[in-house]
PyMOL commands that place a pseudoatom at each C-alpha (Angstrom):
pseudoatom trace, name=CA, resn=MET, resi=1, chain=A, elem=C, hetatm=0, pos=[22.940, 180.216, 100.310]
pseudoatom trace, name=CA, resn=SER, resi=2, chain=A, elem=C, hetatm=0, pos=[22.607, 180.916, 96.601]
pseudoatom trace, name=CA, resn=ASN, resi=3, chain=A, elem=C, hetatm=0, pos=[19.485, 183.010, 97.242]
pseudoatom trace, name=CA, resn=LEU, resi=4, chain=A, elem=C, hetatm=0, pos=[21.418, 185.100, 99.768]
pseudoatom trace, name=CA, resn=SER, resi=5, chain=A, elem=C, hetatm=0, pos=[24.282, 185.424, 97.281]
pseudoatom trace, name=CA, resn=ASN, resi=6, chain=A, elem=C, hetatm=0, pos=[21.840, 186.637, 94.621]
pseudoatom trace, name=CA, resn=ILE, resi=7, chain=A, elem=C, hetatm=0, pos=[20.265, 189.188, 96.978]
pseudoatom trace, name=CA, resn=LEU, resi=8, chain=A, elem=C, hetatm=0, pos=[23.643, 190.512, 98.091]
pseudoatom trace, name=CA, resn=SER, resi=9, chain=A, elem=C, hetatm=0, pos=[24.991, 190.577, 94.546]
pseudoatom trace, name=CA, resn=LYS, resi=10, chain=A, elem=C, hetatm=0, pos=[22.046, 192.723, 93.449]
pseudoatom trace, name=CA, resn=LEU, resi=11, chain=A, elem=C, hetatm=0, pos=[22.455, 194.965, 96.474]
pseudoatom trace, name=CA, resn=ILE, resi=12, chain=A, elem=C, hetatm=0, pos=[26.185, 195.630, 96.153]
pseudoatom trace, name=CA, resn=GLY, resi=13, chain=A, elem=C, hetatm=0, pos=[26.621, 195.119, 92.428]
pseudoatom trace, name=CA, resn=PHE, resi=14, chain=A, elem=C, hetatm=0, pos=[28.916, 192.081, 92.460]
pseudoatom trace, name=CA, resn=LYS, resi=15, chain=A, elem=C, hetatm=0, pos=[28.405, 188.832, 90.604]
pseudoatom trace, name=CA, resn=PRO, resi=16, chain=A, elem=C, hetatm=0, pos=[27.010, 185.913, 92.667]
pseudoatom trace, name=CA, resn=GLN, resi=17, chain=A, elem=C, hetatm=0, pos=[30.307, 184.051, 92.195]
pseudoatom trace, name=CA, resn=GLU, resi=18, chain=A, elem=C, hetatm=0, pos=[32.194, 186.990, 93.716]
pseudoatom trace, name=CA, resn=VAL, resi=19, chain=A, elem=C, hetatm=0, pos=[29.782, 187.095, 96.660]
pseudoatom trace, name=CA, resn=SER, resi=20, chain=A, elem=C, hetatm=0, pos=[30.318, 183.356, 97.202]
pseudoatom trace, name=CA, resn=LYS, resi=21, chain=A, elem=C, hetatm=0, pos=[34.083, 183.916, 97.094]
pseudoatom trace, name=CA, resn=ILE, resi=22, chain=A, elem=C, hetatm=0, pos=[33.698, 186.657, 99.694]
pseudoatom trace, name=CA, resn=PHE, resi=23, chain=A, elem=C, hetatm=0, pos=[31.736, 184.254, 101.933]
pseudoatom trace, name=CA, resn=ILE, resi=24, chain=A, elem=C, hetatm=0, pos=[34.498, 181.661, 101.553]
pseudoatom trace, name=CA, resn=ASN, resi=25, chain=A, elem=C, hetatm=0, pos=[37.184, 184.245, 102.379]
pseudoatom trace, name=CA, resn=LEU, resi=26, chain=A, elem=C, hetatm=0, pos=[35.144, 185.368, 105.374]
pseudoatom trace, name=CA, resn=GLY, resi=27, chain=A, elem=C, hetatm=0, pos=[34.869, 181.763, 106.592]
pseudoatom trace, name=CA, resn=ILE, resi=28, chain=A, elem=C, hetatm=0, pos=[38.612, 181.302, 106.204]
pseudoatom trace, name=CA, resn=LEU, resi=29, chain=A, elem=C, hetatm=0, pos=[39.247, 184.557, 108.094]
pseudoatom trace, name=CA, resn=ILE, resi=30, chain=A, elem=C, hetatm=0, pos=[36.987, 183.491, 110.969]
pseudoatom trace, name=CA, resn=SER, resi=31, chain=A, elem=C, hetatm=0, pos=[38.735, 180.099, 111.092]
pseudoatom trace, name=CA, resn=ILE, resi=32, chain=A, elem=C, hetatm=0, pos=[42.151, 181.760, 111.251]
pseudoatom trace, name=CA, resn=ILE, resi=33, chain=A, elem=C, hetatm=0, pos=[40.992, 184.059, 114.064]
pseudoatom trace, name=CA, resn=PHE, resi=34, chain=A, elem=C, hetatm=0, pos=[39.609, 181.044, 115.963]
pseudoatom trace, name=CA, resn=LEU, resi=35, chain=A, elem=C, hetatm=0, pos=[42.929, 179.244, 115.518]
pseudoatom trace, name=CA, resn=ALA, resi=36, chain=A, elem=C, hetatm=0, pos=[44.845, 182.299, 116.743]
pseudoatom trace, name=CA, resn=PHE, resi=37, chain=A, elem=C, hetatm=0, pos=[42.692, 182.572, 119.868]
pseudoatom trace, name=CA, resn=SER, resi=38, chain=A, elem=C, hetatm=0, pos=[43.125, 178.842, 120.518]
pseudoatom trace, name=CA, resn=LEU, resi=39, chain=A, elem=C, hetatm=0, pos=[46.896, 179.221, 120.308]
pseudoatom trace, name=CA, resn=ILE, resi=40, chain=A, elem=C, hetatm=0, pos=[46.749, 182.222, 122.649]
pseudoatom trace, name=CA, resn=LEU, resi=41, chain=A, elem=C, hetatm=0, pos=[44.846, 180.130, 125.198]
pseudoatom trace, name=CA, resn=ILE, resi=42, chain=A, elem=C, hetatm=0, pos=[47.411, 177.339, 124.893]
pseudoatom trace, name=CA, resn=GLY, resi=43, chain=A, elem=C, hetatm=0, pos=[50.191, 179.894, 125.390]
pseudoatom trace, name=CA, resn=LEU, resi=44, chain=A, elem=C, hetatm=0, pos=[48.475, 181.253, 128.491]
pseudoatom trace, name=CA, resn=ALA, resi=45, chain=A, elem=C, hetatm=0, pos=[48.167, 177.719, 129.852]
pseudoatom trace, name=CA, resn=PHE, resi=46, chain=A, elem=C, hetatm=0, pos=[51.918, 177.240, 129.386]
pseudoatom trace, name=CA, resn=LEU, resi=47, chain=A, elem=C, hetatm=0, pos=[52.601, 180.557, 131.134]
pseudoatom trace, name=CA, resn=ILE, resi=48, chain=A, elem=C, hetatm=0, pos=[50.506, 179.471, 134.113]
pseudoatom trace, name=CA, resn=TRP, resi=49, chain=A, elem=C, hetatm=0, pos=[52.266, 176.123, 134.145]
pseudoatom trace, name=CA, resn=ALA, resi=50, chain=A, elem=C, hetatm=0, pos=[55.660, 177.877, 134.039]
pseudoatom trace, name=CA, resn=LEU, resi=51, chain=A, elem=C, hetatm=0, pos=[54.573, 180.057, 136.954]
pseudoatom trace, name=CA, resn=TYR, resi=52, chain=A, elem=C, hetatm=0, pos=[53.594, 176.923, 138.857]
pseudoatom trace, name=CA, resn=LEU, resi=53, chain=A, elem=C, hetatm=0, pos=[56.964, 175.276, 138.146]
pseudoatom trace, name=CA, resn=PHE, resi=54, chain=A, elem=C, hetatm=0, pos=[58.786, 178.440, 139.238]
pseudoatom trace, name=CA, resn=LEU, resi=55, chain=A, elem=C, hetatm=0, pos=[56.812, 178.723, 142.474]
pseudoatom trace, name=CA, resn=LYS, resi=56, chain=A, elem=C, hetatm=0, pos=[57.247, 175.001, 143.139]
pseudoatom trace, name=CA, resn=SER, resi=57, chain=A, elem=C, hetatm=0, pos=[60.939, 175.567, 143.756]
pseudoatom trace, name=CA, resn=PHE, resi=58, chain=A, elem=C, hetatm=0, pos=[60.166, 178.005, 146.598]
pseudoatom trace, name=CA, resn=VAL, resi=59, chain=A, elem=C, hetatm=0, pos=[57.031, 176.575, 148.256]
pseudoatom trace, name=CA, resn=SER, resi=60, chain=A, elem=C, hetatm=0, pos=[55.212, 173.250, 148.531]
pseudoatom trace, name=CA, resn=LEU, resi=61, chain=A, elem=C, hetatm=0, pos=[53.362, 171.781, 145.515]
pseudoatom trace, name=CA, resn=SER, resi=62, chain=A, elem=C, hetatm=0, pos=[49.886, 172.614, 146.796]
pseudoatom trace, name=CA, resn=MET, resi=63, chain=A, elem=C, hetatm=0, pos=[50.919, 176.148, 147.743]
pseudoatom trace, name=CA, resn=ALA, resi=64, chain=A, elem=C, hetatm=0, pos=[52.489, 176.663, 144.282]
pseudoatom trace, name=CA, resn=ALA, resi=65, chain=A, elem=C, hetatm=0, pos=[49.250, 175.545, 142.628]
pseudoatom trace, name=CA, resn=LEU, resi=66, chain=A, elem=C, hetatm=0, pos=[47.233, 177.840, 144.883]
pseudoatom trace, name=CA, resn=LEU, resi=67, chain=A, elem=C, hetatm=0, pos=[49.491, 180.826, 144.226]
pseudoatom trace, name=CA, resn=SER, resi=68, chain=A, elem=C, hetatm=0, pos=[49.413, 180.179, 140.454]
pseudoatom trace, name=CA, resn=GLY, resi=69, chain=A, elem=C, hetatm=0, pos=[45.616, 180.170, 140.507]
pseudoatom trace, name=CA, resn=VAL, resi=70, chain=A, elem=C, hetatm=0, pos=[45.371, 183.272, 142.670]
pseudoatom trace, name=CA, resn=ILE, resi=71, chain=A, elem=C, hetatm=0, pos=[47.861, 185.210, 140.534]
pseudoatom trace, name=CA, resn=THR, resi=72, chain=A, elem=C, hetatm=0, pos=[45.978, 184.177, 137.371]
pseudoatom trace, name=CA, resn=ILE, resi=73, chain=A, elem=C, hetatm=0, pos=[42.633, 185.251, 138.836]
pseudoatom trace, name=CA, resn=ILE, resi=74, chain=A, elem=C, hetatm=0, pos=[44.034, 188.599, 140.002]
pseudoatom trace, name=CA, resn=PHE, resi=75, chain=A, elem=C, hetatm=0, pos=[45.541, 189.203, 136.544]
pseudoatom trace, name=CA, resn=SER, resi=76, chain=A, elem=C, hetatm=0, pos=[42.219, 188.330, 134.865]
pseudoatom trace, name=CA, resn=ILE, resi=77, chain=A, elem=C, hetatm=0, pos=[40.229, 190.630, 137.157]
pseudoatom trace, name=CA, resn=THR, resi=78, chain=A, elem=C, hetatm=0, pos=[42.704, 193.440, 136.467]
pseudoatom trace, name=CA, resn=ILE, resi=79, chain=A, elem=C, hetatm=0, pos=[42.245, 193.010, 132.712]
pseudoatom trace, name=CA, resn=ILE, resi=80, chain=A, elem=C, hetatm=0, pos=[38.446, 193.005, 133.092]
pseudoatom trace, name=CA, resn=LEU, resi=81, chain=A, elem=C, hetatm=0, pos=[38.497, 196.170, 135.211]
pseudoatom trace, name=CA, resn=LEU, resi=82, chain=A, elem=C, hetatm=0, pos=[40.784, 197.943, 132.736]
pseudoatom trace, name=CA, resn=ALA, resi=83, chain=A, elem=C, hetatm=0, pos=[38.482, 196.981, 129.869]
pseudoatom trace, name=CA, resn=LYS, resi=84, chain=A, elem=C, hetatm=0, pos=[35.494, 198.250, 131.830]
pseudoatom trace, name=CA, resn=ILE, resi=85, chain=A, elem=C, hetatm=0, pos=[37.234, 201.562, 132.525]
pseudoatom trace, name=CA, resn=ILE, resi=86, chain=A, elem=C, hetatm=0, pos=[38.242, 201.968, 128.884]
pseudoatom trace, name=CA, resn=PHE, resi=87, chain=A, elem=C, hetatm=0, pos=[34.858, 201.043, 127.384]
pseudoatom trace, name=CA, resn=THR, resi=88, chain=A, elem=C, hetatm=0, pos=[32.502, 202.637, 129.919]
pseudoatom trace, name=CA, resn=PRO, resi=89, chain=A, elem=C, hetatm=0, pos=[30.700, 205.529, 128.258]
pseudoatom trace, name=CA, resn=THR, resi=90, chain=A, elem=C, hetatm=0, pos=[31.309, 208.966, 129.649]
pseudoatom trace, name=CA, resn=ARG, resi=91, chain=A, elem=C, hetatm=0, pos=[28.565, 210.957, 131.328]
pseudoatom trace, name=CA, resn=SER, resi=92, chain=A, elem=C, hetatm=0, pos=[27.764, 212.912, 128.161]
pseudoatom trace, name=CA, resn=LYS, resi=93, chain=A, elem=C, hetatm=0, pos=[27.298, 209.699, 126.170]
pseudoatom trace, name=CA, resn=LYS, resi=94, chain=A, elem=C, hetatm=0, pos=[24.926, 208.418, 128.864]
pseudoatom trace, name=CA, resn=ILE, resi=95, chain=A, elem=C, hetatm=0, pos=[22.881, 211.630, 128.657]
pseudoatom trace, name=CA, resn=ILE, resi=96, chain=A, elem=C, hetatm=0, pos=[22.692, 211.352, 124.861]
pseudoatom trace, name=CA, resn=LYS, resi=97, chain=A, elem=C, hetatm=0, pos=[21.545, 207.735, 125.174]
pseudoatom trace, name=CA, resn=GLU, resi=98, chain=A, elem=C, hetatm=0, pos=[18.816, 208.789, 127.639]
pseudoatom trace, name=CA, resn=ILE, resi=99, chain=A, elem=C, hetatm=0, pos=[17.616, 211.507, 125.265]
pseudoatom trace, name=CA, resn=ASP, resi=100, chain=A, elem=C, hetatm=0, pos=[17.680, 209.115, 122.313]
pseudoatom trace, name=CA, resn=SER, resi=101, chain=A, elem=C, hetatm=0, pos=[15.746, 206.493, 124.247]
pseudoatom trace, name=CA, resn=ASP, resi=102, chain=A, elem=C, hetatm=0, pos=[12.938, 209.019, 124.805]
pseudoatom trace, name=CA, resn=VAL, resi=103, chain=A, elem=C, hetatm=0, pos=[12.582, 209.690, 121.081]
pseudoatom trace, name=CA, resn=GLU, resi=104, chain=A, elem=C, hetatm=0, pos=[10.957, 206.997, 118.976]
pseudoatom trace, name=CA, resn=TYR, resi=105, chain=A, elem=C, hetatm=0, pos=[12.267, 206.573, 115.456]
pseudoatom trace, name=CA, resn=GLU, resi=106, chain=A, elem=C, hetatm=0, pos=[9.895, 205.051, 112.906]
pseudoatom trace, name=CA, resn=SER, resi=107, chain=A, elem=C, hetatm=0, pos=[11.761, 205.242, 109.636]
pseudoatom trace, name=CA, resn=GLU, resi=108, chain=A, elem=C, hetatm=0, pos=[11.642, 202.959, 106.679]
pseudoatom trace, name=CA, resn=ILE, resi=109, chain=A, elem=C, hetatm=0, pos=[15.171, 201.740, 107.347]
pseudoatom trace, name=CA, resn=ASN, resi=110, chain=A, elem=C, hetatm=0, pos=[14.327, 200.771, 110.935]
pseudoatom trace, name=CA, resn=LEU, resi=111, chain=A, elem=C, hetatm=0, pos=[11.278, 198.872, 109.753]
pseudoatom trace, name=CA, resn=LEU, resi=112, chain=A, elem=C, hetatm=0, pos=[13.354, 197.132, 107.096]
pseudoatom trace, name=CA, resn=VAL, resi=113, chain=A, elem=C, hetatm=0, pos=[15.966, 196.139, 109.679]
pseudoatom trace, name=CA, resn=ALA, resi=114, chain=A, elem=C, hetatm=0, pos=[13.273, 194.871, 112.041]
pseudoatom trace, name=CA, resn=LYS, resi=115, chain=A, elem=C, hetatm=0, pos=[11.710, 192.849, 109.258]
pseudoatom trace, name=CA, resn=HIS, resi=116, chain=A, elem=C, hetatm=0, pos=[14.995, 191.294, 108.028]
pseudoatom trace, name=CA, resn=PRO, resi=117, chain=A, elem=C, hetatm=0, pos=[17.491, 191.206, 110.914]
pseudoatom trace, name=CA, resn=MET, resi=118, chain=A, elem=C, hetatm=0, pos=[19.610, 188.307, 109.613]
pseudoatom trace, name=CA, resn=ILE, resi=119, chain=A, elem=C, hetatm=0, pos=[20.074, 189.819, 106.156]
pseudoatom trace, name=CA, resn=THR, resi=120, chain=A, elem=C, hetatm=0, pos=[20.863, 193.186, 107.765]
pseudoatom trace, name=CA, resn=VAL, resi=121, chain=A, elem=C, hetatm=0, pos=[23.570, 191.681, 109.962]
pseudoatom trace, name=CA, resn=LEU, resi=122, chain=A, elem=C, hetatm=0, pos=[25.062, 189.713, 107.067]
pseudoatom trace, name=CA, resn=THR, resi=123, chain=A, elem=C, hetatm=0, pos=[24.995, 192.789, 104.836]
pseudoatom trace, name=CA, resn=ALA, resi=124, chain=A, elem=C, hetatm=0, pos=[26.740, 194.878, 107.499]
pseudoatom trace, name=CA, resn=LEU, resi=125, chain=A, elem=C, hetatm=0, pos=[29.307, 192.127, 108.076]
pseudoatom trace, name=CA, resn=ILE, resi=126, chain=A, elem=C, hetatm=0, pos=[30.050, 191.706, 104.388]
pseudoatom trace, name=CA, resn=SER, resi=127, chain=A, elem=C, hetatm=0, pos=[30.078, 195.475, 103.842]
pseudoatom trace, name=CA, resn=GLY, resi=128, chain=A, elem=C, hetatm=0, pos=[32.676, 195.920, 106.548]
pseudoatom trace, name=CA, resn=PHE, resi=129, chain=A, elem=C, hetatm=0, pos=[34.707, 193.049, 105.145]
pseudoatom trace, name=CA, resn=LEU, resi=130, chain=A, elem=C, hetatm=0, pos=[34.565, 194.531, 101.640]
pseudoatom trace, name=CA, resn=MET, resi=131, chain=A, elem=C, hetatm=0, pos=[35.426, 198.036, 102.816]
pseudoatom trace, name=CA, resn=GLY, resi=132, chain=A, elem=C, hetatm=0, pos=[38.417, 196.721, 104.750]
pseudoatom trace, name=CA, resn=ASN, resi=133, chain=A, elem=C, hetatm=0, pos=[39.763, 194.343, 102.135]
pseudoatom trace, name=CA, resn=PHE, resi=134, chain=A, elem=C, hetatm=0, pos=[39.102, 196.302, 98.953]
pseudoatom trace, name=CA, resn=PRO, resi=135, chain=A, elem=C, hetatm=0, pos=[40.115, 199.908, 99.646]
pseudoatom trace, name=CA, resn=SER, resi=136, chain=A, elem=C, hetatm=0, pos=[40.149, 200.734, 95.938]
pseudoatom trace, name=CA, resn=GLU, resi=137, chain=A, elem=C, hetatm=0, pos=[36.428, 199.869, 95.718]
pseudoatom trace, name=CA, resn=ARG, resi=138, chain=A, elem=C, hetatm=0, pos=[35.295, 201.978, 98.688]
pseudoatom trace, name=CA, resn=LYS, resi=139, chain=A, elem=C, hetatm=0, pos=[34.153, 204.942, 96.593]
pseudoatom trace, name=CA, resn=GLU, resi=140, chain=A, elem=C, hetatm=0, pos=[32.163, 202.738, 94.233]
pseudoatom trace, name=CA, resn=PHE, resi=141, chain=A, elem=C, hetatm=0, pos=[30.581, 200.883, 97.136]
pseudoatom trace, name=CA, resn=LEU, resi=142, chain=A, elem=C, hetatm=0, pos=[29.587, 204.128, 98.859]
pseudoatom trace, name=CA, resn=LYS, resi=143, chain=A, elem=C, hetatm=0, pos=[28.197, 205.485, 95.568]
pseudoatom trace, name=CA, resn=ALA, resi=144, chain=A, elem=C, hetatm=0, pos=[26.065, 202.341, 95.230]
pseudoatom trace, name=CA, resn=ILE, resi=145, chain=A, elem=C, hetatm=0, pos=[24.724, 202.690, 98.781]
pseudoatom trace, name=CA, resn=ILE, resi=146, chain=A, elem=C, hetatm=0, pos=[23.920, 206.376, 98.239]
pseudoatom trace, name=CA, resn=MET, resi=147, chain=A, elem=C, hetatm=0, pos=[22.219, 205.562, 94.953]
pseudoatom trace, name=CA, resn=VAL, resi=148, chain=A, elem=C, hetatm=0, pos=[20.047, 202.827, 96.507]
pseudoatom trace, name=CA, resn=LEU, resi=149, chain=A, elem=C, hetatm=0, pos=[19.086, 205.013, 99.465]
pseudoatom trace, name=CA, resn=SER, resi=150, chain=A, elem=C, hetatm=0, pos=[18.360, 208.059, 97.283]
pseudoatom trace, name=CA, resn=LYS, resi=151, chain=A, elem=C, hetatm=0, pos=[16.119, 205.967, 95.013]
pseudoatom trace, name=CA, resn=LYS, resi=152, chain=A, elem=C, hetatm=0, pos=[14.190, 204.740, 98.030]
pseudoatom trace, name=CA, resn=ILE, resi=153, chain=A, elem=C, hetatm=0, pos=[13.793, 208.301, 99.345]
pseudoatom trace, name=CA, resn=ILE, resi=154, chain=A, elem=C, hetatm=0, pos=[12.697, 209.600, 95.901]
pseudoatom trace, name=CA, resn=ASN, resi=155, chain=A, elem=C, hetatm=0, pos=[10.226, 206.722, 95.516]
pseudoatom trace, name=CA, resn=LYS, resi=156, chain=A, elem=C, hetatm=0, pos=[8.872, 207.320, 99.012]
pseudoatom trace, name=CA, resn=ASN, resi=157, chain=A, elem=C, hetatm=0, pos=[8.428, 211.068, 98.352]
pseudoatom trace, name=CA, resn=SER, resi=158, chain=A, elem=C, hetatm=0, pos=[6.757, 210.469, 94.984]
pseudoatom trace, name=CA, resn=ASP, resi=159, chain=A, elem=C, hetatm=0, pos=[4.290, 208.020, 96.578]
pseudoatom trace, name=CA, resn=GLU, resi=160, chain=A, elem=C, hetatm=0, pos=[3.217, 210.633, 99.102]
for i in range(1, 160): cmd.bond("trace and resi %d" % i, "trace and resi %d" % (i + 1))
show_as sticks, trace
zoom trace
């Protein structure tokens, strides 16, 4: 963990202690999100139970349980279909993806990502976290990224 903190601190210009603090904050954030989703699931269970108790007053117990399950399944399928409609790419995006799939990209960045996928994912995750939580530091962070990338491009061009 300390090695990763050192690598990230050199990459983004923070001290290793600050990077460790960011990891801790990120862990706390993920825990809070997990807790929130758990409470949502508990709330949904109570809603289904309330539906069952409501239906129980009109129909038999087994029929109320069956209707509660069917209504829950229909509601879930509706949500899934709406999500699919919202997030399905349009025809033009599909055409662009087909064109992009025909072209092979062999850049230094792609090779670097292929060589270090875990560090790339962690860097992207931490970068997004930093950009969202420290808006005053966005310009400095972007300047650092541009500087690192421009140095790599200059070094690559001077080697050729």
